[in-house]
C-alpha positions as CSV (number, residue, x, y, z in Angstrom):
1,M,-41.6,3.6,19.9
2,V,-41.2,0.9,17.9
3,F,-40.3,1.0,14.2
4,N,-41.2,-2.0,11.8
5,G,-39.0,-3.2,8.9
6,G,-41.2,-1.6,6.4
7,L,-40.6,1.8,7.9
8,I,-37.0,1.5,7.8
9,L,-36.8,0.4,4.2
10,G,-39.4,3.6,3.3
11,L,-37.0,5.9,5.0
12,H,-34.3,4.7,3.4
13,T,-35.9,4.9,0.1
14,L,-37.0,8.4,1.0
15,M,-33.3,9.3,1.7
16,S,-32.3,8.1,-1.5
17,L,-34.9,10.4,-3.7
18,L,-33.9,13.5,-1.7
19,S,-30.5,12.1,-2.2
20,P,-28.6,14.9,-5.1
21,H,-27.9,12.1,-6.8
22,E,-31.2,10.6,-7.4
23,T,-33.0,13.8,-8.6
24,G,-32.5,17.1,-10.1
25,A,-35.2,19.1,-8.6
26,I,-33.7,19.4,-5.2
27,K,-30.5,21.6,-5.2
28,A,-28.8,22.7,-1.8
29,D,-25.5,24.4,-1.5
30,H,-24.8,21.7,1.3
31,M,-26.0,18.7,2.7
32,G,-25.7,16.8,6.1
33,S,-26.7,13.2,5.8
34,Y,-26.6,10.1,8.6
35,G,-25.3,7.1,6.7
36,P,-24.7,4.1,6.0
37,A,-25.7,2.5,8.8
38,F,-25.9,-1.3,8.9
39,Y,-25.3,-4.4,11.1
40,Q,-24.3,-7.6,10.1
41,S,-24.8,-10.9,11.8
42,Y,-21.4,-12.2,10.5
43,D,-18.9,-11.3,12.9
44,A,-21.7,-9.0,14.9
45,S,-20.0,-6.1,12.8
46,G,-22.1,-2.8,12.5
47,Q,-21.5,1.1,11.7
48,F,-23.1,4.5,11.8
49,S,-21.7,7.4,10.1
50,Y,-22.3,11.4,9.4
51,E,-21.6,12.7,6.1
52,F,-21.1,16.4,5.1
53,D,-21.4,16.7,1.3
54,G,-21.1,13.1,0.6
55,E,-17.9,13.4,2.4
56,Q,-17.8,11.0,6.1
57,L,-16.9,13.2,9.1
58,F,-17.2,10.9,11.6
59,S,-18.2,6.9,12.2
60,V,-19.4,5.0,15.0
61,E,-17.9,1.5,14.8
62,L,-20.0,-1.6,17.1
63,K,-16.6,-3.1,18.2
64,K,-14.9,0.2,19.1
65,R,-18.2,2.0,20.8
66,E,-16.9,5.2,20.4
67,A,-17.1,7.9,17.5
68,V,-14.0,8.2,15.4
69,W,-13.5,11.3,13.1
70,R,-12.0,10.9,9.7
71,L,-9.7,14.0,10.8
72,P,-8.2,14.2,14.4
73,E,-9.0,18.2,14.1
74,F,-12.9,17.5,13.3
75,G,-13.4,16.8,17.0
76,N,-12.0,20.2,17.9
77,F,-14.7,21.8,16.9
78,A,-18.0,19.6,17.1
79,Y,-18.9,16.6,19.4
80,F,-21.1,13.6,19.1
81,D,-22.5,11.0,21.9
82,P,-21.2,7.5,20.5
83,Q,-24.1,6.0,22.2
84,N,-26.6,7.5,19.9
85,G,-24.8,5.7,17.0
86,L,-25.0,2.2,18.8
87,A,-28.9,2.7,19.5
88,S,-29.1,3.3,15.5
89,I,-27.1,-0.1,15.2
90,A,-29.1,-1.7,17.7
91,M,-32.2,-0.7,16.1
92,I,-31.0,-2.2,12.7
93,R,-30.2,-5.3,14.6
94,A,-33.5,-6.0,16.3
95,H,-35.0,-5.5,12.8
96,L,-32.6,-7.8,10.7
97,D,-34.5,-10.9,10.9
98,V,-37.9,-9.3,9.8
99,L,-35.9,-7.7,6.8
100,V,-34.3,-11.2,5.6
101,E,-38.1,-13.2,6.3
102,R,-39.6,-10.4,3.8
103,S,-36.5,-10.8,1.3
104,N,-37.3,-14.7,1.1
105,R,-34.1,-14.9,2.4
106,T,-32.5,-14.0,-0.9
107,R,-28.9,-13.6,-0.7
108,A,-27.3,-10.4,-1.7
109,T,-24.7,-10.4,-4.8
110,N,-21.0,-10.3,-3.6
111,V,-19.4,-7.6,-5.6
112,P,-15.6,-8.3,-6.4
113,P,-13.5,-5.2,-5.1
114,R,-11.2,-3.4,-6.7
115,V,-7.6,-2.6,-5.3
116,A,-4.7,0.0,-6.1
117,V,-1.9,1.2,-4.2
118,L,0.3,3.8,-4.4
119,P,3.1,6.0,-2.3
120,K,1.7,9.0,-0.2
121,F,4.5,11.2,-1.5
122,R,7.7,10.5,-3.9
123,V,9.7,7.9,-3.3
124,E,13.2,8.4,-2.1
125,L,15.2,5.7,-0.7
126,G,15.9,5.9,2.8
127,Q,13.3,8.3,3.4
128,P,10.1,7.4,5.8
129,N,6.8,7.4,3.4
130,V,3.4,6.1,3.6
131,L,1.8,3.3,1.3
132,I,-1.9,3.5,0.5
133,C,-4.2,0.7,-0.3
134,I,-7.3,1.9,-1.7
135,V,-10.2,-0.7,-2.1
136,D,-13.2,0.1,-3.7
137,N,-16.6,-1.6,-5.2
138,I,-17.1,-3.4,-1.8
139,F,-20.4,-5.0,-1.2
140,P,-20.8,-6.8,1.5
141,P,-19.1,-4.5,3.7
142,V,-17.1,-7.2,5.3
143,I,-13.3,-7.5,4.3
144,N,-9.9,-8.3,5.4
145,I,-6.8,-6.0,4.5
146,T,-3.5,-6.9,5.3
147,W,0.4,-5.9,4.0
148,L,3.0,-8.0,3.3
149,R,6.7,-6.7,3.2
150,N,8.7,-9.6,1.4
151,G,6.2,-12.2,1.5
152,Q,6.1,-11.5,5.3
153,I,2.8,-9.7,7.1
154,V,3.3,-6.5,8.8
155,S,1.6,-5.3,11.8
156,E,3.6,-2.3,12.7
157,G,3.0,1.1,11.5
158,V,-1.0,-0.2,9.8
159,A,-3.9,1.9,10.0
160,Q,-6.8,1.8,8.1
161,T,-10.4,3.6,7.7
162,S,-14.1,2.5,8.4
163,F,-16.2,2.1,5.0
164,Y,-16.9,4.9,3.5
165,S,-20.0,5.0,1.2
166,Q,-19.6,5.5,-2.6
167,P,-22.9,7.2,-4.7
168,D,-23.8,3.3,-6.0
169,H,-24.6,2.2,-2.3
170,L,-20.9,0.2,-2.6
171,F,-18.4,1.0,-0.1
172,R,-14.8,2.1,-0.3
173,K,-12.0,1.7,2.5
174,F,-8.1,3.1,2.8
175,C,-5.5,1.2,4.5
176,Y,-2.1,2.6,5.2
177,L,1.5,1.7,5.8
178,T,4.2,3.8,7.3
179,F,7.5,2.3,6.1
180,V,10.9,3.4,5.0
181,P,11.6,2.2,1.2
182,F,14.9,0.5,0.4
183,A,15.8,-1.2,-2.7
184,D,15.3,-4.8,-2.2
185,D,12.1,-4.6,-0.3
186,M,8.6,-5.6,-2.1
187,Y,4.9,-4.9,-0.4
188,D,1.6,-6.8,-1.3
189,C,-1.6,-5.4,-0.4
190,K,-3.6,-8.7,0.5
191,V,-7.3,-8.4,0.2
192,E,-10.1,-11.3,1.3
193,H,-13.5,-11.1,0.2
194,W,-16.5,-13.1,-0.5
195,G,-16.6,-11.6,-3.7
196,L,-13.4,-13.1,-4.2
197,E,-12.3,-16.6,-5.6
198,E,-8.9,-15.9,-3.7
199,P,-7.1,-13.4,-2.4
200,L,-6.0,-10.5,-4.1
201,L,-2.1,-9.4,-3.9
202,R,-1.7,-5.7,-5.1
203,H,2.2,-5.4,-5.9
204,W,4.1,-2.6,-5.3
205,E,7.7,-2.1,-4.9
206,P,10.0,1.2,-5.3
207,Q,10.9,2.7,-8.5
208,V,13.6,4.7,-8.0
209,P,15.2,6.2,-11.3
210,L,19.1,5.0,-12.0
211,P,21.7,7.6,-11.7
212,V,23.2,8.7,-14.9
213,P,26.6,6.9,-15.9
214,D,29.7,9.0,-16.1
215,T,30.2,8.3,-20.0
216,T,26.7,9.8,-20.2
217,E,27.6,13.1,-18.4
218,T,31.0,13.1,-20.2
219,L,29.3,12.9,-23.9
220,I,26.7,15.6,-22.8
221,C,29.6,17.7,-21.5
222,A,31.6,17.6,-24.7
223,L,28.7,18.2,-26.8
224,G,28.2,21.4,-25.1
225,L,31.6,22.7,-25.5
226,A,31.0,21.8,-29.4
227,L,28.4,23.8,-29.4
228,G,29.4,26.7,-27.6
229,F,32.7,26.6,-29.9
230,V,30.3,26.4,-33.3
231,G,28.5,29.3,-31.9
232,T,31.5,31.5,-31.1
233,I,32.7,30.9,-35.0
234,L,29.3,31.8,-36.1
235,L,29.2,34.6,-34.1
236,I,32.5,36.5,-34.8
237,R,32.1,35.7,-38.8
238,G,28.8,37.3,-38.7
239,T,30.4,40.8,-36.8
240,C,33.3,40.8,-39.6
241,L,30.4,40.4,-42.5
242,S,28.3,43.1,-40.9
243,S,31.3,45.6,-40.2
244,A,32.4,45.2,-43.9
245,R,28.9,46.0,-45.1
246,R,28.8,49.3,-43.2
247,Y,32.1,50.5,-44.2
248,R,31.4,49.4,-48.3
249,G,27.6,49.4,-48.7
250,P,25.8,46.4,-49.1
251,G,27.0,44.7,-52.5
252,S,30.1,46.6,-52.8
253,L,32.2,43.7,-52.5
254,G,33.8,41.3,-54.9
255,A,34.5,38.0,-54.7
256,G,37.8,38.1,-54.1
257,E,37.4,40.5,-51.5
258,W,34.7,38.3,-49.8
259,A,37.5,35.6,-49.7
260,A,40.1,37.6,-48.2
261,L,37.6,38.8,-45.5
262,N,36.5,35.2,-45.1
263,R,40.1,34.4,-44.6
264,M,40.5,37.5,-42.3
265,G,37.6,36.4,-39.6
266,W,38.9,32.6,-39.6
267,R,42.5,33.8,-38.7
268,I,40.9,35.7,-36.1
269,I,39.0,32.8,-34.6
270,L,42.3,30.6,-34.8
271,W,44.2,33.4,-33.2
272,G,41.7,33.8,-30.4
273,A,41.5,30.1,-29.8
274,L,44.9,29.5,-29.7
275,G,45.9,32.5,-27.8
276,S,48.1,33.6,-30.6
277,E,49.7,37.3,-30.6
278,K,50.6,37.7,-34.5
279,G,50.7,41.2,-36.2
280,D,48.1,42.5,-38.6
281,V,46.3,39.6,-41.0
282,D,47.6,39.6,-44.7
283,K,45.4,41.6,-47.0
């Protein structure tokens, strides 16, 4: 059976209408869909993918000619024959010229991508980590992503995903770099795309907190000791005043007695601090 370009566009429109992003009338607990599937004459590239609840489960790329699961564990529970995906790409390729003619050879608008770089784990110098370069807002899905360390291209420890779809019909891609961070190393994620006038570099370097100086530690320790000493003084004075009120009754102490009691409290404190063994306090 031969499908014409109009039917392909009609099917695409139908899928868009049934998409949960396009309508509120149709609701479902879960949704599985095939797509995005595309072929491009540039570099003869193409991709077929399957999504579940908006998340890609696997893809088939024209050059790799195999099913690549988003997580390797998915392949333990399901199987997909890559020939089915390649057949879909071939059908799109066969109708590409028809679609181009019907569009009056109008070129699509190149959309500049957005780029962000972040580490997968908390950065510790000398400890293995993974840098993630997130590139979204991609259209058309033709892009080059390169890692640079100190200005030099890095080829080892590099991996990237296929194109993931976005609700706005643009694409997203992730590129990973396994590395060991050191204080003097600098990294850049270099992105080349038709929507950019020049390659875009997103810079990253380790941001490790500096160790606390010895003088700061000494100051904090001295401040803690001072606060502890003042607290001890206030505690002993409060104990003495409370005892006096209990035995004499509230409001029964005159000014002279309060002064004597105050002197007695201070002497007890000083004797305790100096380790003195003097006799009774003068009354």
